C-alpha positions in Angstrom: 27.5 108.5 6.4 26.1 105.3 4.8 25.4 103.8 8.3 23.3 106.7 9.1 20.9 106.3 6.0 18.7 103.4 7.3 18.0 105.5 10.3 17.6 108.9 8.6 14.0 110.0 9.9 13.5 111.9 6.5 13.7 108.5 4.8 11.1 106.6 6.9 8.3 107.3 4.8 7.6 106.9 1.1 8.9 104.6 -1.6 12.1 106.8 -2.3 13.1 106.6 1.2 12.4 103.0 1.6 14.6 102.3 -1.6 17.3 104.3 -0.2 17.4 102.5 2.9 17.3 99.1 1.1 20.3 100.2 -1.2 22.2 101.7 1.9 21.7 98.1 3.5 23.0 96.1 0.7 25.7 98.7 0.0 27.0 98.3 3.5 26.9 94.5 3.3 29.1 94.4 0.0 31.5 97.2 1.4 32.2 95.8 4.8 31.2 92.2 4.6 31.5 90.7 8.0 32.3 93.8 9.7 28.5 94.9 10.0 26.6 91.7 10.4 25.5 92.7 13.9 24.3 96.2 12.5 22.7 94.7 9.4 20.9 92.2 11.6 19.5 95.0 13.9 17.1 95.7 11.0 15.3 92.5 11.4 13.2 94.3 13.8 12.2 97.2 11.4 8.5 97.9 11.2 8.7 98.0 7.4 8.9 94.3 5.9 10.7 95.8 3.0 13.4 96.8 5.0 13.5 93.5 6.9 13.6 92.0 3.3 16.8 94.0 2.4 18.4 93.2 5.7 18.1 89.4 4.9 19.4 89.9 1.6 22.2 92.1 2.8 23.2 89.3 5.3 23.6 87.0 2.3 25.7 89.5 0.5 28.1 89.7 3.5 29.3 86.3 2.6 30.5 85.9 6.2 29.8 82.8 8.4 28.7 85.2 11.2 25.5 86.0 9.3 24.3 82.4 9.6 23.2 82.3 13.4 21.3 85.6 13.3 19.4 84.3 10.1 18.6 81.0 11.7 17.3 82.8 14.7 15.3 85.1 12.6 13.6 82.7 10.2 10.9 81.1 12.5 9.8 84.5 14.0 9.2 86.3 10.9 5.5 86.8 9.8 6.1 88.0 6.3 6.3 85.4 3.7 8.5 87.3 1.1 10.8 88.2 4.1 10.9 84.6 5.3 12.0 83.7 1.7 14.6 86.2 1.6 16.0 84.8 4.8 15.8 81.3 3.7 17.7 82.2 0.5 20.4 84.1 2.4 21.0 81.3 5.0 20.9 78.6 2.1 23.6 80.7 0.2 25.7 81.2 3.3 25.5 77.5 4.3 26.2 76.3 0.7 29.3 78.6 0.8 30.5 77.3 4.0 30.3 73.8 2.8 32.2 74.6 -0.4 35.2 75.7 1.6 
């Protein structure tokens, strides 16, 4: 059920829908960690920059090294500054975790 929320057509418009989609992505990241990196990374193409930001944050929350490459690939192509910042923060977090192991 949770994996379907970000795609739910009833949640595609309005602040409530955006917040539900954002929270679903972050909940999936925490619950499934690295298992859903590809699924979450797919939202880097979402037309809503708030959803792209949530996907960037969620990738960092996976704490999975598998999220590093999608974040690196995403960073130079993202046009919205606040999304780029979220991508950069998540990438930095994951790289620091990697170094600390």
